[in-house]
C-alpha positions, 0 to 999 in steps of 0.5 A: 499499499502506497500514500501521500497525504494532498491539501484540495485547492479547487475552490468548490473542493470535491463535489459535482463535477470535480468529483466525477473528474476524480472518479473518471480519472480512478477508474483508470487503473487497476488498484483500489484507491481511497481517500480519507479524511478525518476518519472517513475513508471512502473508495473513490471509485464510488462517487456516492462514496467521495462526494459523503468526504464533503471535501472543501478547499484546503482540506488536508486528504491522504491518498491511498492505493493498494496494487498493482499500479498503487504508485502511478495511481497515488501519484496521477491522484495527489496531482490531480487534487492538488491542480484540478482548477474546475 
């Protein structure tokens, strides 16, 4: 398992359209990918799961992945979350 921390930069956080982009990108990987905010952790291949985190701009999340492409998955998700401007 690989993990990294990221600060959400998108002014609207991760809801609706930005969350859909994250879910779509996550499905390109074979690994299971999770976002953790506070005590709650969800599989980000589920839009409803991701939306349930209620991630806002400036929130710190932990990105975790487990599987054959876990490193690439974490790097890609971290880059996406930190550079998304929707």
